[in-house]
BAKENU-999111 format. One record per residue (C-alpha): residue in one letter; residue number from 1; x, y, z. Coordinates in pm, 1 decimal. Layout:
N
{site a, NUM, {X, Y, Z}}
...
This chain:
292
{site m, 1, {8891.2, 8256.3, 4243.9}}
{site p, 2, {9175.5, 8225.6, 4555.5}}
{site r, 3, {9332.5, 7900.5, 4640.9}}
{site r, 4, {9200.9, 7746.6, 5024.0}}
{site l, 5, {9457.4, 7717.6, 5256.9}}
{site p, 6, {9538.6, 7371.3, 5367.6}}
{site p, 7, {9501.5, 7318.0, 5718.3}}
{site s, 8, {9847.7, 7301.9, 5919.1}}
{site r, 9, {10008.3, 7007.8, 6031.4}}
{site l, 10, {10127.1, 7122.3, 6327.0}}
{site h, 11, {9948.6, 6971.7, 6660.2}}
{site e, 12, {10175.3, 6982.1, 6890.0}}
{site p, 13, {10475.9, 7249.1, 7014.3}}
{site v, 14, {10789.7, 7156.8, 6811.0}}
{site t, 15, {11114.4, 7159.4, 6659.1}}
{site r, 16, {11279.9, 7267.9, 6298.8}}
{site s, 17, {11410.4, 6902.8, 6337.4}}
{site t, 18, {11111.8, 6719.9, 6462.9}}
{site a, 19, {10894.8, 6893.9, 6241.6}}
{site r, 20, {11083.3, 6740.5, 5911.2}}
{site a, 21, {11146.0, 6411.9, 6110.1}}
{site a, 22, {10763.1, 6460.7, 6093.6}}
{site g, 23, {10782.9, 6520.5, 5742.8}}
{site i, 24, {10674.4, 6892.1, 5801.6}}
{site s, 25, {10856.9, 7166.5, 5590.3}}
{site d, 26, {10962.2, 7489.0, 5671.3}}
{site w, 27, {10667.4, 7614.7, 5398.1}}
{site q, 28, {10431.4, 7454.0, 5643.2}}
{site l, 29, {10605.5, 7596.8, 5918.5}}
{site r, 30, {10544.0, 7923.2, 5827.3}}
{site h, 31, {10156.5, 7858.1, 5819.3}}
{site p, 32, {9918.9, 8138.3, 5902.9}}
{site d, 33, {9821.5, 7932.5, 6259.2}}
{site v, 34, {10126.5, 7821.4, 6355.8}}
{site v, 35, {10365.3, 8089.2, 6602.2}}
{site r, 36, {10781.5, 8113.9, 6581.0}}
{site l, 37, {10811.4, 8111.4, 6986.6}}
{site s, 38, {11197.9, 8161.5, 6892.1}}
{site r, 39, {11482.9, 8069.3, 6640.8}}
{site d, 40, {11373.4, 7695.8, 6682.2}}
{site t, 41, {11078.0, 7604.9, 6867.2}}
{site y, 42, {10710.7, 7637.5, 6674.9}}
{site l, 43, {10412.7, 7615.0, 6806.3}}
{site p, 44, {9995.3, 7589.4, 6683.3}}
{site l, 45, {9849.6, 7949.0, 6729.3}}
{site d, 46, {9566.0, 7806.6, 6887.7}}
{site q, 47, {9800.7, 7703.2, 7193.9}}
{site a, 48, {10031.1, 8052.7, 7203.8}}
{site t, 49, {9857.2, 8151.2, 7494.5}}
{site d, 50, {9774.5, 7899.7, 7725.4}}
{site l, 51, {10074.7, 7819.1, 7947.1}}
{site r, 52, {10027.1, 7444.0, 8012.8}}
{site t, 53, {10116.1, 7407.8, 7588.8}}
{site r, 54, {10366.1, 7717.6, 7579.0}}
{site l, 55, {10556.1, 7605.9, 7863.9}}
{site p, 56, {10624.2, 7204.8, 7685.3}}
{site a, 57, {10742.7, 7473.1, 7420.5}}
{site v, 58, {11016.8, 7668.4, 7547.9}}
{site l, 59, {11158.7, 7310.3, 7755.4}}
{site l, 60, {11185.8, 7195.9, 7411.5}}
{site t, 61, {11547.5, 7348.0, 7361.4}}
{site a, 62, {11604.6, 7408.6, 7712.4}}
{site p, 63, {11948.4, 7289.0, 7881.5}}
{site p, 64, {11949.1, 6982.6, 8128.0}}
{site g, 65, {11880.0, 7094.9, 8408.8}}
{site t, 66, {11644.3, 7382.8, 8362.6}}
{site v, 67, {11359.8, 7448.9, 8641.1}}
{site v, 68, {11018.5, 7628.5, 8500.0}}
{site s, 69, {11138.6, 7972.4, 8829.1}}
{site h, 70, {10992.9, 8310.1, 8894.2}}
{site r, 71, {10710.0, 8513.9, 8773.2}}
{site t, 72, {10599.8, 8164.4, 8605.6}}
{site a, 73, {10631.4, 7973.0, 8891.7}}
{site a, 74, {10416.8, 8200.9, 9040.7}}
{site a, 75, {10171.2, 8140.2, 8744.1}}
{site l, 76, {10161.6, 7764.2, 8791.3}}
{site w, 77, {10107.5, 7820.2, 9177.6}}
{site r, 78, {9820.2, 8043.1, 9090.5}}
{site v, 79, {9950.9, 8322.0, 9235.0}}
{site e, 80, {9920.7, 8644.9, 9091.8}}
{site v, 81, {10193.7, 8906.8, 9067.1}}
{site p, 82, {10076.8, 9233.1, 9014.3}}
{site l, 83, {10229.8, 9547.8, 8921.0}}
{site t, 84, {10371.1, 9324.8, 8605.1}}
{site p, 85, {10327.7, 9215.4, 8256.0}}
{site a, 86, {10095.3, 8898.9, 8192.4}}
{site d, 87, {10286.7, 8792.5, 7938.1}}
{site g, 88, {10597.3, 8816.4, 7792.9}}
{site p, 89, {10934.0, 8565.9, 7844.3}}
{site v, 90, {10878.1, 8245.7, 8040.5}}
{site d, 91, {11116.3, 8228.6, 8327.0}}
{site l, 92, {11390.2, 7924.5, 8382.1}}
{site t, 93, {11653.8, 7877.0, 8660.4}}
{site v, 94, {11937.1, 7683.3, 8432.5}}
{site p, 95, {12275.0, 7582.0, 8588.0}}
{site a, 96, {12518.0, 7792.4, 8699.9}}
{site g, 97, {12750.8, 7683.0, 8441.2}}
{site s, 98, {12507.6, 7655.6, 8147.6}}
{site r, 99, {12605.8, 7888.1, 7842.9}}
{site a, 100, {12200.0, 7936.3, 7739.3}}
{site r, 101, {12071.5, 8247.8, 7644.1}}
{site n, 102, {11796.4, 8477.5, 7660.0}}
{site r, 103, {11557.7, 8440.1, 7364.7}}
{site p, 104, {11275.0, 8595.1, 7328.9}}
{site d, 105, {11005.7, 8334.3, 7464.4}}
{site r, 106, {11214.3, 8264.1, 7751.9}}
{site r, 107, {11477.9, 8484.9, 8063.0}}
{site l, 108, {11690.1, 8290.2, 8191.1}}
{site h, 109, {11849.4, 8293.1, 8560.7}}
{site r, 110, {12158.8, 8134.2, 8728.9}}
{site s, 111, {12137.4, 7976.8, 9068.8}}
{site p, 112, {12152.0, 7646.1, 9250.0}}
{site l, 113, {11903.0, 7454.4, 9267.9}}
{site p, 114, {11940.1, 7171.6, 9527.0}}
{site p, 115, {11631.2, 6889.2, 9515.7}}
{site e, 116, {11428.6, 6985.3, 9806.3}}
{site d, 117, {11319.1, 7293.4, 9614.2}}
{site v, 118, {11199.8, 7163.8, 9327.0}}
{site e, 119, {10814.4, 6998.1, 9254.3}}
{site r, 120, {10609.5, 6871.4, 8984.7}}
{site r, 121, {10294.5, 7078.0, 8840.5}}
{site w, 122, {10125.7, 7001.2, 8526.6}}
{site q, 123, {10449.1, 6718.3, 8478.8}}
{site l, 124, {10649.1, 6995.2, 8484.4}}
{site p, 125, {10969.9, 7114.0, 8735.5}}
{site v, 126, {10844.1, 7426.0, 8936.0}}
{site t, 127, {11050.1, 7573.9, 9259.3}}
{site t, 128, {10825.9, 7504.9, 9543.3}}
{site p, 129, {10616.7, 7780.9, 9648.6}}
{site a, 130, {10850.2, 7926.2, 9938.1}}
{site r, 131, {11150.9, 7918.0, 9640.2}}
{site t, 132, {10935.4, 8085.9, 9368.2}}
{site w, 133, {10902.9, 8353.0, 9708.4}}
{site r, 134, {11274.7, 8363.6, 9776.6}}
{site d, 135, {11346.8, 8370.7, 9404.1}}
{site l, 136, {11068.4, 8679.2, 9387.8}}
{site a, 137, {11216.1, 8849.1, 9675.2}}
{site a, 138, {11513.5, 8959.3, 9445.5}}
{site v, 139, {11340.0, 9084.6, 9184.5}}
{site l, 140, {10981.8, 9243.6, 9250.5}}
{site d, 141, {10960.1, 9567.3, 9491.2}}
{site p, 142, {10806.4, 9527.1, 9778.5}}
{site p, 143, {10469.7, 9604.2, 9716.8}}
{site a, 144, {10446.1, 9351.2, 9496.8}}
{site l, 145, {10611.0, 9109.5, 9671.1}}
{site l, 146, {10383.8, 9119.5, 9947.5}}
{site a, 147, {10070.9, 9040.6, 9726.7}}
{site v, 148, {10292.8, 8769.8, 9673.9}}
{site t, 149, {10340.1, 8663.9, 10004.1}}
{site d, 150, {9980.4, 8726.0, 10131.6}}
{site q, 151, {9885.4, 8495.6, 9858.2}}
{site l, 152, {10116.0, 8260.5, 9992.5}}
{site l, 153, {10054.1, 8208.4, 10322.9}}
{site d, 154, {9663.7, 8184.7, 10242.7}}
{site v, 155, {9699.3, 7841.6, 10120.9}}
{site l, 156, {10072.7, 7741.7, 9985.3}}
{site c, 157, {10306.6, 7770.4, 10265.0}}
{site t, 158, {10304.0, 7942.2, 10656.1}}
{site p, 159, {10576.7, 8174.7, 10818.8}}
{site a, 160, {10802.8, 7981.0, 10852.5}}
{site d, 161, {10803.1, 7768.9, 10563.5}}
{site l, 162, {10946.9, 8111.6, 10459.5}}
{site e, 163, {11147.7, 8191.0, 10740.7}}
{site r, 164, {11345.8, 7842.2, 10676.3}}
{site t, 165, {11362.3, 7920.9, 10296.4}}
{site l, 166, {11521.6, 8302.5, 10385.5}}
{site a, 167, {11743.5, 8144.2, 10612.4}}
{site v, 168, {11916.5, 7956.4, 10353.9}}
{site r, 169, {11954.2, 8248.9, 10164.3}}
{site p, 170, {12014.8, 8494.0, 10416.3}}
{site t, 171, {12213.7, 8751.2, 10233.2}}
{site g, 172, {12200.8, 8882.8, 9859.2}}
{site r, 173, {11995.4, 9047.8, 9657.5}}
{site g, 174, {11631.4, 9079.2, 9794.9}}
{site a, 175, {11698.1, 8910.8, 10162.2}}
{site a, 176, {11659.0, 9245.7, 10304.5}}
{site r, 177, {11321.7, 9339.8, 10129.5}}
{site a, 178, {11169.4, 8952.8, 10229.1}}
{site r, 179, {11237.8, 9009.7, 10581.2}}
{site r, 180, {11045.5, 9353.1, 10561.4}}
{site v, 181, {10753.6, 9183.3, 10353.0}}
{site l, 182, {10762.4, 8887.5, 10558.7}}
{site a, 183, {10721.6, 9102.5, 10923.5}}
{site v, 184, {10368.7, 9251.1, 10758.1}}
{site a, 185, {10267.4, 8977.6, 10560.3}}
{site d, 186, {9905.5, 8851.9, 10653.1}}
{site p, 187, {9696.8, 8602.2, 10430.3}}
{site r, 188, {9313.1, 8749.7, 10556.5}}
{site i, 189, {9346.9, 8975.2, 10219.8}}
{site d, 190, {9089.6, 8959.9, 9901.2}}
{site s, 191, {9303.3, 9054.3, 9640.0}}
{site p, 192, {9686.3, 9141.7, 9510.9}}
{site m, 193, {9626.9, 9486.6, 9520.7}}
{site e, 194, {9455.8, 9496.0, 9864.6}}
{site s, 195, {9804.8, 9455.7, 9934.4}}
{site v, 196, {9947.6, 9666.8, 9731.5}}
{site l, 197, {9724.4, 9940.0, 9944.4}}
{site r, 198, {9815.6, 9865.1, 10248.8}}
{site w, 199, {10244.6, 9848.5, 10132.9}}
{site l, 200, {10179.3, 10202.0, 10045.8}}
{site l, 201, {10000.5, 10273.8, 10413.1}}
{site h, 202, {10255.4, 10092.2, 10582.1}}
{site e, 203, {10531.6, 10260.3, 10449.0}}
{site a, 204, {10428.0, 10588.0, 10529.6}}
{site g, 205, {10405.9, 10471.1, 10888.0}}
{site l, 206, {10004.3, 10477.7, 10972.7}}
{site p, 207, {9869.0, 10257.1, 11226.8}}
{site r, 208, {9917.3, 9885.0, 11114.8}}
{site p, 209, {9493.0, 9819.4, 11016.8}}
{site t, 210, {9240.5, 9512.6, 11118.2}}
{site l, 211, {9213.2, 9322.4, 10845.2}}
{site q, 212, {8867.1, 9216.1, 10662.1}}
{site f, 213, {8640.5, 9379.5, 10960.7}}
{site r, 214, {8337.2, 9280.6, 11046.6}}
{site a, 215, {8127.8, 9607.2, 11125.1}}
{site t, 216, {7856.0, 9617.8, 11365.1}}
{site d, 217, {7588.2, 9793.9, 11478.4}}
{site d, 218, {7516.3, 9896.3, 11878.2}}
{site r, 219, {7277.1, 9595.6, 11917.9}}
{site g, 220, {7582.5, 9356.6, 11704.2}}
{site r, 221, {7413.6, 9368.4, 11394.3}}
{site l, 222, {7650.4, 9287.7, 11071.5}}
{site i, 223, {7602.0, 9643.0, 10883.8}}
{site g, 224, {7942.2, 9617.3, 10669.0}}
{site l, 225, {8289.4, 9476.5, 10595.1}}
{site g, 226, {8570.8, 9658.3, 10537.3}}
{site d, 227, {8925.5, 9558.3, 10392.4}}
{site l, 228, {9103.5, 9780.2, 10593.0}}
{site a, 229, {8981.2, 9934.5, 10926.5}}
{site w, 230, {9061.7, 10127.0, 11181.4}}
{site p, 231, {8787.9, 10004.3, 11451.2}}
{site d, 232, {8904.7, 10226.7, 11714.5}}
{site r, 233, {8863.0, 10542.3, 11501.9}}
{site k, 234, {8576.8, 10400.8, 11331.1}}
{site v, 235, {8783.4, 10452.3, 10982.5}}
{site l, 236, {8687.4, 10187.5, 10690.9}}
{site v, 237, {8905.4, 10144.5, 10401.1}}
{site e, 238, {8789.7, 9909.9, 10096.4}}
{site f, 239, {9000.7, 9878.3, 9728.7}}
{site d, 240, {8734.3, 9868.2, 9458.4}}
{site g, 241, {8856.2, 9618.8, 9168.8}}
{site e, 242, {8715.9, 9531.1, 8826.5}}
{site v, 243, {8406.0, 9312.5, 8992.2}}
{site h, 244, {8281.8, 9662.0, 9254.3}}
{site r, 245, {8135.6, 9760.4, 8875.7}}
{site e, 246, {7919.3, 9487.6, 8813.6}}
{site r, 247, {7575.0, 9650.5, 8907.1}}
{site g, 248, {7438.7, 9436.2, 9189.8}}
{site v, 249, {7753.2, 9454.0, 9337.5}}
{site f, 250, {7758.7, 9795.2, 9311.6}}
{site v, 251, {7422.8, 9872.3, 9415.3}}
{site n, 252, {7495.1, 9664.6, 9766.1}}
{site d, 253, {7825.4, 9887.8, 9794.9}}
{site l, 254, {7657.3, 10185.8, 9815.1}}
{site r, 255, {7378.2, 10029.3, 10053.5}}
{site r, 256, {7608.9, 9871.7, 10297.4}}
{site q, 257, {7859.5, 10208.2, 10251.3}}
{site n, 258, {7528.8, 10425.2, 10338.9}}
{site r, 259, {7454.5, 10168.2, 10678.6}}
{site l, 260, {7798.7, 10197.4, 10791.6}}
{site v, 261, {7835.4, 10636.9, 10773.1}}
{site l, 262, {7475.3, 10609.9, 10948.0}}
{site e, 263, {7655.5, 10423.5, 11294.4}}
{site g, 264, {7924.8, 10714.3, 11241.5}}
{site w, 265, {8190.0, 10568.2, 10998.0}}
{site t, 266, {8410.9, 10689.7, 10807.9}}
{site v, 267, {8397.4, 10538.0, 10472.2}}
{site l, 268, {8699.1, 10517.2, 10222.2}}
{site r, 269, {8715.0, 10404.3, 9863.4}}
{site f, 270, {9006.2, 10372.4, 9666.4}}
{site t, 271, {9048.5, 10193.0, 9290.9}}
{site s, 272, {9408.3, 10096.3, 9078.8}}
{site a, 273, {9359.6, 10392.6, 8961.3}}
{site d, 274, {9423.1, 10598.4, 9281.2}}
{site v, 275, {9691.1, 10379.4, 9409.9}}
{site l, 276, {9892.1, 10372.1, 9178.6}}
{site g, 277, {9828.1, 10735.7, 8982.8}}
{site r, 278, {9758.9, 10929.5, 9339.6}}
{site p, 279, {9901.9, 10785.6, 9599.2}}
{site q, 280, {10026.0, 11033.3, 9791.4}}
{site d, 281, {9667.2, 11178.0, 9791.5}}
{site v, 282, {9529.5, 10790.6, 9907.7}}
{site v, 283, {9811.3, 10855.7, 10234.9}}
{site a, 284, {9704.4, 11221.8, 10297.2}}
{site t, 285, {9289.7, 11116.5, 10296.4}}
{site v, 286, {9344.6, 10761.4, 10517.2}}
{site a, 287, {9582.4, 11003.5, 10732.4}}
{site r, 288, {9355.8, 11318.5, 10787.6}}
{site a, 289, {9048.3, 11044.5, 10867.9}}
{site l, 290, {9258.8, 10896.4, 11108.7}}
{site r, 291, {9299.4, 11190.8, 11320.4}}
{site r, 292, {8959.0, 11313.4, 11305.3}}
């Protein structure tokens, strides 16, 4: 009968030296229930996918003055960054003179960070929402940046906040992109992929839509809602995410669409497969509807 493996003695993030000080050997660090994040950082397996526990583990060997930034800061602020992998290394900003290097568990950025650009969240140092936006402007394409901007304006920032942080860094990588996106941003959006769709139509030169439009019949009764709408053309566009596949949502969508069509509306519905896989067809379809 095979010997039963004893449970792991590791219950929190450690380095090799702190593990040895606690009486945990290198052999015990190779336990199946232990994850090696980098050359000198270990974490219990059941904590490896939780950002709240993985971040402190990565910061164990980070240089002094390190701050969580970019995509990881956005995650801490509960801002979704579409069109980018959800996993991957943690983004950290370190002092400009730091000799620290990238590792499998961390991606380093070097930039001055004044105290007013840093807050604490989950007891960790993190860039403020506005500073996070300016940092992301340097690394994201406009569609993803618009999605981030729309979400920030919904809860965490005002347009003036973002304008001020852009005024502090008015040039350099991402500055022009940030200005273009901020001019289009609008918090009245339901999902990041709606923002991506909106940028696609904006870049194609189509008229700016009304967001979250409430369509009514000739008696003023609500007959449907639209993510994007051109009321003067009676064209309404909806982005259908995963939730629209649920039976109850799907049935309600069809009923709403029927009511809108009977009132003379053109209703167009797109999914991420359309927006990401057939963007030119999406633009052509909307443009044709607007010309009718």
